N, C-alpha and C positions, 0 to 999 in steps of 0.2 A: 505495501497501498503507499501513496506519493506519500510523504509527509507534507502536510500542511504550508508550515512556518517555514521549508524550505524553499517549494517553491515560491512562499511570497518573497521571501529576502530576493533567491534569483529572479523574478518580475520583478522589484522593488530595485532592484540595479543593475537593470538593464532599462528600466524608466531615469533612472538616472544620466546614464549613458548616454540616452539620446541621442543620437547620429544628424545625416544628414542627409539622409532619402529623402532624393526629391519627389515632389507630389505626395501623392496619400500613399498610409502603409498602413499594413494590417498587421495581428499581433499573431505572428504563427509558432510553435509550439508543435510539433515537430518526431511521435515517435520514431526511435530506428532500431533495430534489430545490425548484429553484424556482428563474424567472423572473426576467430584472431587473423590481428597482420591486417585486417582490412583498412584503411585510410585515405580521407579525402587529398585531390592534392595543394599547397603550402596554397591559403587563399586571405583574401580581405576582404570585408564587409565597408561597405557605409557607413552603417548598422550597429553593435553591440551582436554579439552573441552568445548565450549563453550554455551552459551544456549539464545535464546531470540523471546520473549514472543512475538507473530501477537498476541491472544486472550485474554483475558481473566488472569488470576495468577496461578505465579507458588509458592513456598517457595522452596531454593534451600539452601544445607546448604556444605557446600563446607571447608574442617577440622573441626576447631571449631568456626564460623564463617553463621549465618541465613539472608539469605535476599530473600527477596519478594519484586519478583518482576511483572508489570505489564505490558500489554499493552505496544512498545516499548521499553520496557529494559532489559539489558544483562548482563550475570555474563563471566567468564569462571573462569574454575576448572583446575586451574596450572600440567604438571603431577606429576604421584603421589602421590598427596592429595585425600583421602579421599572422596567423594559426594553421595549426590542423590538429588531428588526432588520429588514433589508432587505439585497436582492439586490443587487450591487453591479453582476453581468456575469451573463453570461444563461446557463445550467445551472449556476447555483453551487447543489455537494451540500455538506451539513452533518451533522453525530450535535450532536443535542439529545439532552441528558443531565440525568435532575432526579428526583425520589426519588419517589412516586406513589400513590393510592390505588388506583389502574385506569391498564394498560401501557396495557390498547387505546381507553379515555377519552382521557392522554395524546397519544396519539398519531392518535386524532379530535379536538381538538383543534388540535393540529400545523397536520395537512392543514385544516382549517376555514380555522383561521384569518389563513392567506398568499394577502392581494386583495389587487390593485396598488393600489395608491396609489385614492383615484376623492374626489373636488373636495367641497369643505362643501353646494354645489350639488343636487349627488346625494342627501344626505339618508341617509338610515338605512336600514336595511336590514333584512328577515326574516332574512337569513342571520346579522346582526349580533345577534340578539337566537341563533340560533340559539348561537351558539360562545360569548356567555355564562355561556347553562346547562352548554356544554360543562366550557368552564372552571371554574367553580364548582364539577360533580364532582369535580375534583384541589384544592381549597384555590387557583383561578387565580379575582383577584379581576382582569377587566376593566376600565380606568380610560378610557381610549380609544379612540375609532375608530385606524385603519390611518391611517399618517402622522403620528398622534400625541406630542408627544416630553414629555419628563420638562423643566418649568416650567424649567428650568437650563441644559438641554441643545440641541442642534441638528441635523440631519441630516447634518453639514459632517464631515469627517474630519478 
């Protein structure tokens, strides 16, 4: 069961950190499930994005900081700060929360972006271009492929 106080704190943090998305915005709260090692590309939003882990473990890289979240824990990536995350356990479930232009497109980005980390040798995929296009529709800029982290950060917690 989701702790209402934790969710309220996460939503309050997002409201205080409200960014600069042009035009009307909706608050999206999307539940997602990831398998171990799935992660989106390094990206940045015009709006803050919050993460709340429901089950499993999620390693979140925000700017130069890396934090491992367990069930019941949350973090907010401020607007304009590069970030990514990786499932550290099988069956990780989390909530992603952000102000978006389109809830459906945001959910589409989360669904399309969560890929297992692949080697550099495998090169770019058609899906990379699709993810970038979906992201752009919601004020999200893709900065690197899955596995990339900000220069000052590591994927170790």
